[in-house]
C-alpha positions as CSV (number, residue, x, y, z in Angstrom):
1,M,9.7,7.2,0.8
2,I,12.9,6.2,-0.3
3,C,12.8,3.2,2.9
4,L,9.3,2.0,1.4
5,T,10.1,1.9,-2.0
6,L,12.9,-0.2,-1.1
7,C,11.3,-2.4,1.2
8,S,8.4,-3.0,-2.2
9,F,11.2,-3.7,-4.1
10,W,13.1,-6.3,-1.9
11,V,9.5,-8.0,-0.8
12,G,8.8,-8.0,-4.9
13,L,12.2,-9.5,-5.4
14,D,11.9,-11.9,-2.9
15,L,8.1,-13.3,-4.2
16,L,8.9,-12.6,-7.8
17,I,12.5,-14.3,-8.2
18,I,10.9,-17.9,-7.3
19,S,9.3,-17.9,-11.2
20,P,12.0,-18.2,-13.1
21,L,14.0,-20.0,-10.8
22,I,11.5,-22.7,-10.3
23,P,13.4,-25.3,-12.6
24,S,16.6,-24.9,-11.4
25,I,15.4,-25.4,-7.9
26,S,13.2,-27.9,-8.5
27,T,16.3,-30.0,-10.5
28,S,18.2,-29.3,-7.6
29,L,16.2,-30.6,-4.5
30,G,14.5,-33.0,-6.5
31,F,10.6,-32.7,-7.6
32,S,8.7,-31.9,-10.4
33,I,8.7,-28.9,-12.3
34,D,5.2,-28.1,-11.9
35,A,5.0,-28.7,-8.2
36,G,7.1,-25.4,-8.2
37,G,3.8,-23.3,-7.9
38,F,4.0,-24.8,-4.4
39,M,6.5,-22.5,-3.6
40,I,4.8,-19.2,-3.9
41,A,1.5,-20.8,-2.9
42,S,3.3,-21.8,0.4
43,Y,4.2,-18.2,0.9
44,A,1.1,-16.2,-0.3
45,I,-1.1,-18.5,2.0
46,V,0.9,-17.7,5.4
47,Y,1.0,-14.1,4.3
48,A,-2.7,-14.2,3.1
49,F,-3.6,-15.4,6.9
50,S,-1.3,-13.7,8.8
51,A,-1.5,-10.2,7.3
52,P,-5.2,-9.3,8.9
53,V,-3.0,-9.8,12.6
54,F,-0.6,-7.5,11.8
55,G,-2.5,-5.0,10.2
56,P,-4.7,-4.3,13.8
57,L,-1.2,-3.9,15.4
58,S,0.1,-1.1,12.8
59,D,-3.1,0.6,13.5
60,K,-2.4,0.8,17.3
61,W,0.9,0.5,17.1
62,G,3.0,2.6,14.7
63,R,3.9,1.7,10.9
64,K,7.7,1.9,11.8
65,R,7.6,-0.8,14.3
66,L,5.8,-3.2,12.1
67,I,7.9,-2.9,9.1
68,M,11.3,-3.2,11.4
69,C,9.9,-6.2,12.7
70,G,9.2,-7.8,9.3
71,L,12.4,-6.9,8.1
72,F,14.1,-8.6,10.4
73,T,11.7,-11.8,9.9
74,F,11.7,-11.4,6.2
75,S,15.8,-11.6,6.5
76,L,15.6,-14.8,8.3
77,G,13.1,-16.9,6.1
78,A,15.8,-15.9,3.3
79,F,18.8,-17.0,5.1
80,L,16.6,-20.1,6.1
81,T,15.8,-20.9,2.4
82,I,19.1,-21.0,1.7
83,T,19.7,-24.0,4.1
84,S,16.6,-26.4,2.4
85,N,17.5,-29.8,1.4
86,S,13.8,-31.2,0.3
87,L,10.6,-29.4,-0.8
88,P,8.6,-29.3,2.5
89,T,11.9,-27.7,4.3
90,L,11.8,-24.9,1.3
91,L,7.8,-24.7,2.0
92,L,8.6,-23.9,5.5
93,F,11.1,-21.1,5.2
94,R,9.2,-19.6,2.6
95,G,6.1,-19.2,5.0
96,L,8.5,-17.8,7.2
97,S,9.3,-14.5,4.9
98,G,5.6,-14.6,3.8
99,I,4.9,-13.6,7.6
100,G,7.7,-11.0,7.3
101,A,6.0,-9.9,4.2
102,A,3.1,-9.8,5.6
103,M,4.1,-7.1,8.4
104,I,6.2,-4.6,6.1
105,M,3.5,-4.3,3.0
106,P,0.4,-3.5,4.6
107,S,2.3,-0.9,6.7
108,V,4.0,0.9,4.0
109,Y,0.9,1.3,2.1
110,A,-0.9,2.6,4.8
111,L,2.1,4.8,5.8
112,V,1.7,6.4,2.3
113,G,-1.8,6.3,3.1
114,D,-1.1,8.1,6.3
115,T,1.3,10.8,4.7
116,F,-0.1,11.8,1.4
117,E,-3.3,13.2,0.0
118,Y,-5.6,10.8,-1.6
119,V,-6.0,13.6,-4.9
120,N,-2.5,12.7,-5.0
121,R,-1.7,9.3,-3.9
122,G,-2.0,7.2,-7.2
123,K,1.3,8.8,-8.2
124,V,2.7,8.3,-4.9
125,M,1.6,4.4,-4.9
126,G,2.1,3.9,-8.2
127,L,6.7,4.6,-7.5
128,V,5.8,2.5,-4.8
129,T,3.7,-0.7,-5.9
130,G,6.5,-0.2,-9.2
131,A,9.4,-0.2,-7.0
132,M,7.8,-4.3,-7.0
133,G,7.8,-4.5,-10.6
134,G,11.2,-3.1,-11.1
135,A,12.3,-6.3,-9.1
136,S,11.7,-8.2,-12.4
137,V,13.9,-5.4,-14.4
138,L,17.2,-5.7,-12.3
139,G,17.0,-8.5,-9.5
140,I,15.3,-11.4,-12.1
141,P,18.0,-11.3,-14.7
142,L,20.5,-10.6,-12.2
143,G,19.4,-13.9,-10.2
144,S,18.8,-15.7,-12.9
145,F,23.0,-15.1,-13.8
146,I,23.5,-15.8,-10.8
147,V,22.2,-19.3,-10.6
148,Y,23.1,-19.8,-14.0
149,S,26.6,-19.6,-12.9
150,T,26.6,-20.6,-9.2
151,S,24.1,-22.3,-7.8
152,W,20.4,-21.2,-6.4
153,Q,20.7,-20.6,-2.9
154,L,23.1,-17.1,-3.7
155,P,19.9,-15.0,-4.3
156,F,18.3,-15.5,-1.4
157,L,21.4,-15.0,0.6
158,I,21.8,-11.3,-1.2
159,I,18.0,-10.6,-0.5
160,G,18.7,-11.4,3.1
161,L,21.5,-9.4,3.2
162,F,20.6,-6.3,1.9
163,A,16.8,-6.8,4.0
164,L,19.4,-6.3,7.3
165,V,20.4,-3.1,5.7
166,I,17.3,-1.8,4.8
167,L,16.4,-2.4,8.4
168,I,19.1,-0.3,9.6
169,A,18.1,2.4,7.2
170,S,14.7,2.1,8.2
171,Y,15.0,2.8,12.2
172,F,16.9,5.9,11.1
173,Y,15.1,7.4,8.2
174,I,11.5,6.0,8.4
175,P,10.1,8.9,11.1
176,I,7.2,8.4,13.0
177,D,4.0,10.3,11.9
178,L,3.3,12.8,14.9
179,N,0.2,13.4,12.7
180,N,-1.1,9.9,13.4
181,N,0.1,9.4,16.9
182,E,-3.3,10.8,18.2
183,K,-5.2,8.3,16.0
184,M,-2.6,5.4,17.5
185,A,-3.5,6.4,20.5
186,S,-7.2,6.1,20.2
187,N,-6.9,2.8,18.4
188,S,-4.3,1.3,21.1
189,I,-7.7,0.8,23.5
190,V,-9.8,-0.6,20.6
191,S,-9.6,-4.3,20.5
192,S,-9.1,-6.3,17.0
193,R,-11.9,-7.0,17.0
194,D,-13.6,-3.9,17.0
195,L,-11.5,-2.7,14.3
196,F,-12.5,-5.6,12.3
197,S,-16.1,-5.7,12.6
198,K,-15.8,-2.0,11.2
199,V,-14.5,-3.0,8.3
200,Y,-17.1,-6.1,7.9
201,K,-19.9,-4.1,8.1
202,S,-19.2,-1.7,4.9
203,K,-20.4,-3.4,2.1
204,T,-17.9,-1.5,-0.2
205,I,-14.9,-2.9,1.6
206,I,-15.5,-6.3,1.7
207,F,-16.7,-6.4,-2.3
208,T,-13.4,-4.0,-3.2
209,L,-11.6,-6.7,-1.4
210,I,-12.8,-9.8,-3.2
211,C,-12.1,-7.4,-6.5
212,T,-8.5,-7.8,-4.9
213,L,-8.9,-11.4,-4.6
214,L,-9.9,-11.6,-8.1
215,W,-7.3,-9.4,-9.5
216,W,-3.9,-10.9,-8.3
217,A,-6.0,-14.9,-8.5
218,G,-6.3,-13.4,-11.8
219,F,-2.5,-12.1,-12.6
220,Q,-0.2,-14.9,-10.5
221,G,-2.1,-18.0,-11.7
222,M,-0.1,-17.5,-15.0
223,F,2.9,-15.6,-13.6
224,A,4.0,-18.3,-11.1
225,N,3.9,-20.3,-14.6
226,M,5.7,-18.3,-17.4
227,G,8.9,-19.3,-16.2
228,S,8.0,-22.7,-16.4
229,Y,6.0,-21.7,-19.4
230,Y,9.0,-20.1,-21.6
231,T,11.1,-23.7,-20.7
232,S,8.6,-25.7,-21.6
233,N,7.3,-24.1,-24.8
234,Y,10.2,-22.5,-26.2
235,S,13.2,-24.0,-24.9
236,L,14.5,-20.5,-23.4
237,N,17.3,-21.5,-20.5
238,I,17.4,-19.7,-17.2
239,M,19.7,-16.6,-18.7
240,I,17.3,-16.1,-21.5
241,V,14.1,-16.1,-19.1
242,G,15.6,-13.8,-17.5
243,L,15.9,-11.1,-19.3
244,V,12.5,-11.8,-21.1
245,F,11.3,-11.3,-17.3
246,S,13.3,-8.0,-16.9
247,F,12.1,-7.2,-19.8
248,T,7.7,-7.3,-19.2
249,G,9.0,-6.2,-15.7
250,L,9.7,-2.8,-17.2
251,G,5.8,-2.5,-18.4
252,N,4.8,-3.2,-14.9
253,V,7.1,-0.3,-13.3
254,L,5.9,1.9,-16.2
255,G,2.3,1.0,-15.6
256,N,2.1,1.5,-11.6
257,I,4.2,5.2,-12.4
258,F,1.9,6.3,-15.6
259,G,-1.0,4.8,-14.6
260,G,-0.9,6.1,-10.4
261,R,-0.7,9.6,-12.3
262,A,-3.4,9.0,-14.6
263,S,-5.7,6.9,-12.3
264,D,-5.4,10.3,-10.5
265,I,-7.1,11.9,-13.3
266,I,-9.4,9.7,-14.8
267,G,-10.6,8.0,-11.0
268,K,-9.3,4.9,-9.6
269,R,-12.4,3.3,-10.3
270,R,-12.6,3.5,-14.2
271,A,-9.2,2.5,-14.7
272,I,-9.8,-0.7,-12.6
273,V,-12.5,-1.7,-14.7
274,Y,-10.0,-0.6,-18.0
275,C,-7.4,-2.6,-17.0
276,C,-9.4,-6.0,-15.6
277,I,-11.0,-6.0,-19.1
278,F,-7.7,-6.0,-20.9
279,S,-5.6,-8.1,-18.6
280,A,-8.1,-10.9,-19.1
281,I,-7.7,-10.4,-22.8
282,A,-3.7,-10.4,-22.6
283,V,-4.0,-14.2,-20.8
284,L,-5.8,-15.3,-22.6
285,V,-4.0,-14.9,-25.9
286,I,-1.2,-15.5,-24.4
287,S,-2.1,-18.7,-23.5
288,T,-3.6,-19.7,-26.5
289,I,-0.3,-18.6,-29.0
290,K,1.8,-21.1,-30.4
291,G,4.9,-21.1,-31.8
292,N,5.2,-17.3,-32.0
293,L,7.9,-16.4,-29.3
294,F,7.9,-12.4,-30.2
295,L,4.4,-12.2,-30.5
296,V,4.5,-13.8,-26.6
297,I,6.7,-11.3,-25.4
298,A,4.9,-8.2,-26.9
299,V,1.6,-9.7,-25.0
300,H,3.4,-10.6,-22.0
301,F,4.8,-6.6,-22.1
302,L,1.3,-5.3,-22.4
303,W,0.1,-7.5,-19.5
304,S,2.3,-6.3,-17.5
305,V,1.8,-2.8,-18.3
306,L,-1.8,-3.4,-17.5
307,T,-1.1,-5.1,-14.2
308,G,1.2,-2.6,-13.3
309,F,-1.7,0.2,-13.8
310,G,-4.3,-1.4,-12.1
311,Q,-2.4,-2.6,-9.2
312,A,-1.4,1.4,-8.4
313,S,-5.3,2.3,-8.6
314,L,-6.3,-0.3,-7.0
315,T,-4.0,-0.4,-3.8
316,S,-5.0,3.3,-3.6
317,F,-8.4,3.2,-4.0
318,V,-8.7,0.7,-1.1
319,S,-6.3,3.5,0.8
320,E,-9.5,5.7,1.4
321,L,-12.0,3.4,2.0
322,K,-11.5,3.6,5.8
323,A,-9.0,5.8,6.9
324,E,-9.2,6.1,10.6
325,I,-8.3,1.6,10.5
326,R,-6.4,2.3,7.1
327,G,-3.4,0.0,8.4
328,T,-6.3,-3.1,9.3
329,V,-8.3,-2.4,6.1
330,L,-4.9,-2.7,3.8
331,S,-3.5,-5.7,6.0
332,L,-6.7,-7.5,4.5
333,N,-6.6,-6.0,1.4
334,S,-2.9,-7.7,1.1
335,S,-4.6,-11.1,2.9
336,A,-6.6,-10.7,-0.3
337,T,-4.0,-10.6,-2.6
338,Y,-1.6,-13.2,-1.4
339,M,-4.8,-15.7,-1.0
340,G,-6.0,-14.7,-4.4
341,M,-2.2,-16.0,-5.7
342,A,-2.3,-18.9,-3.6
343,I,-6.0,-20.1,-5.1
344,T,-4.5,-20.0,-8.5
345,T,-0.7,-21.1,-7.7
346,T,-2.2,-23.9,-6.2
347,A,-4.9,-24.7,-8.8
348,S,-1.9,-24.3,-11.6
349,T,-0.3,-27.0,-10.1
350,F,-3.0,-29.4,-11.1
351,I,-4.1,-28.0,-13.9
352,L,-0.8,-27.8,-15.5
353,E,-0.5,-31.8,-14.6
354,K,-4.0,-32.6,-16.6
355,S,-4.1,-30.4,-19.1
356,E,-1.7,-27.4,-21.1
357,F,-1.8,-23.5,-20.3
358,Q,-4.9,-22.7,-22.2
359,L,-7.3,-24.1,-19.3
360,L,-5.0,-22.1,-17.1
361,G,-5.3,-18.8,-19.6
362,M,-9.1,-19.1,-19.1
363,V,-8.9,-19.8,-15.6
364,C,-7.3,-16.5,-14.8
365,A,-9.5,-14.8,-17.8
366,V,-12.8,-15.2,-15.4
367,A,-11.4,-14.3,-12.3
368,Y,-10.3,-11.1,-14.0
369,V,-13.4,-10.5,-16.2
370,L,-15.5,-11.0,-12.8
371,I,-14.0,-7.6,-11.7
372,F,-16.0,-5.8,-13.9
373,P,-19.7,-6.3,-12.5
374,I,-18.4,-6.0,-8.7
375,M,-16.6,-2.9,-9.4
376,T,-19.1,-1.0,-11.7
377,V,-22.2,-2.3,-9.7
378,L,-21.4,-3.5,-5.6
379,V,-19.3,-1.0,-4.6
380,K,-21.0,1.6,-4.3
381,D,-18.4,5.0,-2.6
382,N,-17.4,6.7,-5.6
383,D,-13.5,8.2,-5.8
384,P,-13.2,10.7,-3.1
385,Q,-12.2,13.4,-6.1
386,P,-14.2,14.3,-9.2
387,P,-12.6,12.5,-12.5
388,M,-11.0,14.1,-15.4
389,V,-11.0,17.2,-13.5
390,V,-8.2,16.9,-10.6
391,K,-4.2,18.5,-11.3
392,I,-1.8,16.4,-9.8
393,S,0.5,18.7,-8.2
394,K,4.4,17.7,-7.0
395,V,5.2,15.5,-4.2
């Protein structure tokens, strides 16, 4: 469990640390701050297209093997990022890190699904996904301080080194799930095409994956530019931005931990629907507030809580849609996650060149709102446990 949480934390740090560092990296490498969104988009696009390749491998060959291969690739990408001397090389190496993350995270989520019962899975998934948000509490302010004091390359050196440490720990402490061996042996003789065909025959899975894409499109389009938002609108330096991200990241951790527990009680679907509506309101408010920094930070914190709450609920919901090919389903879910990120981070670059944050906030809010009719009308399967009656046992 600790190794899985560390994997999530480190992948989250590698992704989230980019946002507040965009001004420093763009200045160092000589490209516009508005083009900084391409750094996140390149990572997300590569992740989105490579995750479906690794999902069936996870079902056929095992979670542990994929996680370890992913940590090595992820570490290599971080080390090569240090050598970047232009935007194209930076995008290339960020893409390599994205491949490593695409091996790691679907297998981590699938291993949680393999190990814990659905009635308690929201709580456990909340801890794992909360670790990703925890990166913004601990890692981002530390990274911002390092960049402020030295250079933008040093955080990536630290990320690469610690990824290798987690790789070694994973070899010793992530067990091979013996209860899953029979299923993997059965899947090993099934082609990836057959595994994917099982997914595409389920309308519920398809519509849920669309919800995942919309959820992360609504989140990342605004979040990826919050560092630039605070710098441009309130002239905050990178140290202060890092502290703001630390505070709001705490909200994400709390949302994941307590939201995961609450979704076990009220039902995952209900939690997802509530969070998408209130998140839409939050991004609209952030994008339209003028001159009130403390109010912006307060709403940003609330939005982070909602994001954590919904993330744990949505990932847990997806994990039970087709348990026998959980790795394949969760890889496609991760693909939808990063495709949503890529769409709005790329779009945000062009939106902010032509307009202001109000239009970007509207685009992200629409993405959130579209989840409501899909999840309530088109996703047919109910939560396996009846809501409001399940007691949470200790894991």
